[in-house]
N, C-alpha and C positions, 0 to 999 in steps of 0.2 A: 764809573761801576757799570758794568758792561752784563746785560741781560740776556741770560741764555737758557736752553735746555741742561737738564741734569747730565753729566756723564759719568761713566763709571770710574774714571779716574779722579772725579771729584769726592771729598770724603762728607756725604753727607748725613744725617740721620732724622729724616724727616716721619717722627711716629706718625700716625693716623690713629687718633683715638678709636676704640671699638674694635681694632682687630689688631693682629699680633705683627710684630715689625716686619717678618718676611713677606707678608702679605702687603706692606707699603713698599718696599723694595720693588715686589711684582709688579706693582700697579706702577709705580715711575717706569720702570721697563717697560712696560705695554705702552705707556702715554711716548715714549721715546719711538719705541718699534712703530705705531701706529699714529702718525701723527693727526688722522681724523679723528681719532678720541677728545683733543682738546678745541674742536673747532664744532659748529651748528651750522646745518644748512640756513643760506641766507632766506630770511621769510620773504621777502618779494615785494614789501610795502613801503619800503620806503621811499620819498616823492623829491631827493635830491642826491646829489653824487656821492653814497657812502662808499667807499671803499669796499671792493666785492668780498673780501675775508670776515667782514663785520657782519655779525646779525645779534638780535635780541637773544640775550642768553637767560636771563631771568623772568621766567614767563610767570604770570598770575601777578599778583598785587604785594601779598604781605611777605616778608622773606625776615631772618635772622642772621644773626653773626656771633662768633665767638673767636677768643684768644686763647690760647694753649702759652701762659707765659711763663715757658722756659729761656730765661735771658741771663743766664748764668755764667760769667767770662766773657758776656758780651761787652766790648769797648769802641768806642768811638776811638778816631786816629788819634786823639790828645790824650786817651786814657780814661776818657770818663764815662762810666759805666753805663751802659744801657739800661734802662729800667721799665719794669712793666708798663706803670703808667704812662712813659712816652709811648710807646709802640701802641697801647690802647688808643692813645689820642690818635696817633698818626692814621690807625683803622679806621677809628669813628671820623675824621675829617677826610678820609678818603672816601669812603662809603656816603658820607652827606654831599660831598660834591659831585659824585656819580648820579646821585638819587635828584638832586636838584636839576641837574643839566636834562636827565631825562623827564624832569616833571616841569619843565620852564612853563607849559601852555596847559596845564592840568594835570593831576595827580595820577601816575599810571604805575608808581611801585614806591615803596617803602620798604627799610630794611632797619632793624632794630635787633638791640646787644641780645642775646639769648639768656635764657634764666641757665643753662648748663650747655656744657660743649659738646655733650651727645646730640641735643634736637636741635644744634644750628644748621642751616641749609649751606651757611661758608664757613670754611674753618681755618684759622689762619694759625701756623706754627713757624716760630723762630728756632735756629740752632746753629751752633756754632761752628766753624769750620774753614779752613784754609783756601782762600779765595772770596768772591762775592758772588752772590747769585741771586735772584728772585724767578721764582718759579709758579705757575696756578693751571689749574685743572681740575677737572673732576670735581668742583666745589672747593677746593682746597686752594692754599694761598701756603708757599713755602717760602721764608726770608734767612738769609744767611749772609754772613759779614765776616770777613779775617781781622777785622781791628782796622781797618784803614778807611771805614767811611764817615763823613760828617753826618749831623743829623737831618739836614735838607737833602743828603744822597737817601736816608734811609727813609723817611718821609716820601721822596720821589715814587722809592721802590713801590712803596705799598701801594701808593697813588696808581702809578704803574700796573701792577699786578692786579688791583682791585679792578683795572679798565679790561682787563683780558675775562675777567668773572661776568661782568655787565655787556660790554660788547664784543667778545671774542678774541681771535687769537693774531688777529693783525698786528704788523707795524707799518706806520704810516708816519710824512710829517716831521716836523722838528719840534715836536709837542712832547707831552708826556709818554704815547704811545709810540715814539721812533724807537731802531733796534737798539743803536746804542746811546741811549741818553745817558748825559753826565760823562761822558768815556774824553777826558778831555777838554769838555765842554762846557764850562760853569754856566754859560746860560740855557744849556739844557737842563741844570738841574731844575727842575720845576714842583713848586709846592701846590701846585693850582693846575686845573684844567684849561688847557687854550680854547679859542674859539672852534677848531675845528672839531676836538673831541666833543665841546657841550652841543655842537651843531649835530653830529653824530650819532650822540646818546638820542637827544630829541626825536631825529626821524627815526630812530628803532622803535624806540619806545612809544613814543605818540606821534605817528606818521598821519600824512595828510591823506585821507581816505577819499578816491574816487568811486562814485555810482550815479546811477543813471535812473529814470522813471520814466514810464512813458504809458498810456494806455492803448489796448488792442483792443478793438469794435468788433461788433459782429460779423462787420462784412469787410473783417481785416485791413480798415483804413487805420490811421494813426490821429493824433494829434488832441483836442479837447481840455479838458481842465483836470488838475489834481492840487491836492492841499499837501504843503511840505511843512512841517512843525505849523502848522496853523496858519500858514498863509497860502492864497490861491495863486497856482503858477499857472501860465497858458503855455501848452503844449504844443509847438509848431507841427504842422503836419509834415511839414519838410526842416529835420531827419526824422524827426517823427519822436523824440525823447527830448526830455532837459537832462543836461548833465549837471550834477553837483559836485563841486570841489573843495578845497579849502578847509575843509573840516578838518580838525585833528581827530583823532581818535579818540580822545578823552572826553569829547562833545556828543557823543555816542551813548545810547541808543537814539537816534531819531525816528519821527512819528509821520508816516505817511498816511495819508485818508483818502479813498477815491470818492469821487463825486458820484453819488450812486444812481443818479439819473442824469444825463446829456445827449444831446443830438447829435448825431454824425451818420453820413449817408445814406442821407435821408430815410433815418431810422430814427427813433428815440432809443435808446439804449439804457439795461439794466445793468448794474455791475454784477458779475457771477462771482468772482474768486480773485484770487494774488499769482500770479506768474504758472496757472496753469494747476494748482494745487487745490484740490477741491474741499480738502481741509481747511482752508484760509479765507472764508467766508464774510469776515468780518469787514467792514468797509475801513477800518485802522488797524496797521502792524506797525511793528517797531523794530525798524533794523539796525543789525549790529556791524563790526569794521570786516566787513570783507571787500576787499580792494576790487574796483571794477564791478564790483556785483549790478545785475541789472533788475529791477522791481518791475512788473508791468500788472497794470490792472484788466483782468479779464472783461469785457463783455458782452451781451448778447441782445440781439434786435428786439425790438417789440413791434409787433405786428397790429395793428390796427383791424379789428374784425368788426366788420360793421354789417349789421343783421337787421333785414325789413320783414314785414308779414305782408302779405299781398292778399287782401280778401275780395279777389276779384276784382280788383281794380277800385275798389273802394277805400282804398287809403294804407298808409302804414300805423297801425296803432295796435291795440293789445298788450298782449307781453309774450314774450318767451324764456326759458328755462336755459341757461348757462351755467353747468356744472352743478345741477341742480338747485340751482338760485334762480328765482322767479324775479324776471327783470321787464319793467315796462318800456314801451315800445312810443315814439321815435327815442333812440338813446343813439347821440353823436358816434361812440365806436365804444367798444370792448378791446382790452388790449390782454394779447397773448404772445409770452415771451419764447422767441424762438427755441427749437427743441421741447416743448410742452404742449400735452395734448389738451384740447378743449372739447366739452361733451356739449352738443347743442339739442335743444328738443323743442318741437313745436306742438305744443298740448293743444288738444280742442280746446273752443274758448266761443265766446258772447264778444262782437263786436256792433255798437251799434245797434243793439235790439234785434240781432240776427246769431244764429247759431253756426259755428264754422266748424270744419274736420280739417285735419292738414292732409294735403293731397302728397306733395313733393317739394324738395329742394329746388332752388336755380341752376344748381349744375348737374338736375336729374337725379340724384340721388333720394332713397325713399327710406333709407334707415330712419327709424324714429326712436330711441336720439341718434344723433350722428357725432361721430368721434371725427375733429379733425385735427391735424397738426400744422398750422400755417408754414410759409416759408416765405411769405410774403403778404403785404398787405391783402385782405379780402374781403370782399363783399357775399354776401351768401342773403339769399329770399327764401321765406318759405312760402308756398301756395296754399292757399285753403279753397274747398269749394262750401258753400250755404248747404246746411244741412235742415233748416229750418226758422224758426222767429221767436222772440220773446213777446211777452203781451206787449201792450201798449203802455208808455211812458207814463207816470202823472196819473195811476187808478187812485180815486180815492171817491167821496161822497159827501154831498151838503147835507148839512145837518140843522136845516130851520125847521126850529121848531113848530109843527102843525101842518107845516107843506109836506106834498107829496116827496116819498124818497127817489135821490137824483142821484145818479153815480155818473162820475164823469171821469174824461181823458185826456191826454193829449193824442194829437194823430202821429201814428206810427213812422217814425222818419224812413222806411224802405217804403219804396212804391209797389213793391212786389207784394205786400199786404194789403189785400184788394178788400176784406170785409171783417168783420168780428162778430162775434157771438158772446150774448149776456145769456149771464146764469145768475140761478137766486137759490137759496138754502135757507128755510125757515130754522129757529130754535124757539119753540116754545118755552115759557117760564116756567110749565110743568116739567121742563127737562126733553120733550121728545123733541127728536129730531128729523128734518125731512131730508129726505133726497136731494140732490142738487138736479136744478131742470133748467134746460135752455127757454128764456123766455122770449129772447129775441136776436134776429141776423140784422146786422145793420151794414151798409157799405163804408169804404174806406173815410168817407170825407165827415162822419159821426163823429163827434166827441163828447157827447151825454147821453143820456138814456132816462125817463122819468118814468116811474113806478106808481101808477096810480090808486092801485090795491093797497099801498102801505102809506100810513101818515107818521112823520117823524115824533117820539116822544123823549122827552128829557132824561128819562133812565129807562131803566127794564121793567117797565110797568107791565109787557106784553109780551113782544116777540125779540129777539136779536136775529137781524136779516142780513144775510151776506149776500153780497152782488161779486160778479166774479165777471171779468170781461177776458176773451181768448181771441186773439190775431189767427188768420187765415193765411199762409205763404203759399201763393199761385203758383210759382216755380217747383216745389216740391209736392205740392199737393198736403201741405201738413197743417194741423192747428196746433200753437203752441198751447202749453199747460194755463190756467187758469189764473189769475191775479185777484184774489177778493179782497174785498174792504167791508166794513161791520157797520150797523147803523143800529139803532134802537127805534122800533116803530110798533104802530099794530095795524090790523086790517081793518079796512074803510068799510068791504062788503061790496064795493063799488068795481068792476069787473073791467076797470078802462084800460087794463094792463095792453100792450102790445103785443098781437100775435106771431109768434115764428114768421121770420122773413118780412115783418112791417115795422116801419121804425116810427117811434111817435115820440115826439120830442114837440110840446108845449110851449109857446111862446112867453118867455119869462115878461111879467107886468111892468118891468122897471128894469132900471141899470144897475146893477151890485156888484160887489167883490166880497170874497173870504178865503181864507187858508187853512191848509191843514200841515201839519200838526201845527198844536198852538200848547205852547211856546214851540219854535222852529231850534230844531239842533245845526242839522248838515244840509237839510234842503228842506224847499218849502212847493208845497201843490197851489196855487193862485187859482182858483174858479174864477172865473167872469160872467156876468148874464147880461147877454143884451137885450133889448126889448125889440130892437132894430137892426136892420143892415147898417153899417158903420165903416169910418177908418178909423182905427184905432190906433193908440199908443199906450204901452204897460212902461212903467218906470220905477224903480225903486229910489228911495233916497234916506241919507242918515239925517239924525234927530237935529244935526245942523243946514240941513236944508241942501247938500251938496248930493248931486246924483252919482248914484252907485253903479248903474248898469239901466240901459233900456233892452226890456225883455222882448215887445212885440212892437213892430211897426207895420201894419197890415190891415186889409179888408177882410171884415170876418163878415159872415149873415147873422139873424137874429139866431139867439140861444144861448146855451152854456158852452164855456171854452176853457179848458182846463191849460195852467201853464207851470212848467217848472222853473224855481230858480234854486242855484246849485249853490246858493251860498258866497257866490265869487262878484268880485267889480267886473267892469268892461275891460281891467285887464289880465283877468284871470286869477288875481288874488285872494285869497280868504277874506271875507270880511273880518271884523271884530264881532264878538258878542254885543249885544246892546238892543237899543229900540231903532227900528226903522219904518217908514211909512213908503207903502207902494200904492201908487196913483194911476188911474185909469182915465185915458182921454179919448171920448168916443163923439165923432162928429157924422150925425144920422145920415145916409144919402137916400134914404127913402122910406115914407109911413112915419117919420119922427119929426118932434120939435127941430127947429132951426138951430144953429149955432152948435156950441160944443158942450158935452156932460162930461162934469168933474166926480169923479168919484176915489175918495182916497180913503185905504185905513191902516191902521198902525199892527207893527208885526213886531216880535218880541223874539230876537235869537239869543241863543246860549251858546255857550262855548262845545 
């Protein structure tokens, strides 16, 4: 059986359902005159040596076929009539063989019999005429026989022509798709696909897809890590990508996940987008069957912005504002992604009981806030000047009922604070309130002041007396605001209160400890009374006797001394709520009894 194109000399009646007979004839003539109508451009995806005239013809997954069963008068060589059932069976077998070949390593195409002829993708027609012919094109298969074919040749013809529907118009090899199949060569009367046809169908419908993935870092370096289908892959810096091949199209889509943060070229890198497409900012993407495609994760450098406060050489603490967020210093580093602006602001603030005002940045800039766009790691320092002092820390009062009112505090941390002012304001139980008056000015070594005019009472029986302390900052010649504390007291009538400029500090008659507030929440003010000059140790213990912290190891003069415990242990960790004991060890160095005096008091700390 010779398979050839239809010629005018051959009597064929291939009726195409849905159009007139003349239009069918016109279509056949056009296919003869324009051979390109019977072929499709090669898709370029095959990964084996498929003949160049072949290409995938059925795009998409689901297709249908139909047979117009006009077989009246068609007979085999021995006179046996050709039946519709036989032809349908041959068509079904041919389609199944080609689909199986295409779907060897994953289902890529299916083709089922249509419910009606009009809707079918592949239409098969059978017409009798003198000569033998099989022809295909434009989704149609025409089959004709002059009566000298055997069933095997009819089956082979259908299988051959269906091959053109699946993989194109070529004629190659000695199998089903050979040009002269069955023409005097019984061995070429093939009712099943050979290895070549199966291989070509597989490679055209389910080719092996190659693609490569890479990271492009902010400094244009390559390498790093990436995840492909959940497996982490290390990308070598040379050639700078990972080539993935051997995956059939049916295995797609595959998933690629960028490692959001990784180091490269001296910088921490942050993922930006895929393949330069700003709309693809998800770490994970799914890739489809694009041969030799390149997928790259674009990253941007992350710069370390190290910020400091310079309080005139007093240290790097306090706080700074970054993008309107208040941050405590010192801090290891803040991160800025390449191309992003960051706003830094150095607010006026208090550090170590002194007030500071911003002066300028370390690069000379005076803008505040200051907008930066780093292009590398950057160190910035905010320079400050002192504008004044705060009151001394730990201002409080002793509340020993029947004793003279006594205000205490801790020595100011700055040596530039050279003296203190003591203020008093009295509110009578009747409701009258006196104006605040300065009752003493003391040098910086003072940490307490006793007012003999008032005695402590257990409640508001007479007066509510407010005492305040004010620091004087010598370099700026300014006084701080007044830090007040209050006690219940009554006037004694005795006018032994110190006059302005005079320090009056009666020596305590014994050694004692007290604290306030009671109970303690965040910090405690501990007041130590020394009868004479002594070497002093002040420690805090928990209820199990474990030492939490040593607050003082010093040489103190006789008098009242105030110490602030911030509620932390010697490692700087906050202690838990519970019962604690604070202990004073005093070894007198003059005017006192020999040996060590020990005083211990209990303290309750709340959360």
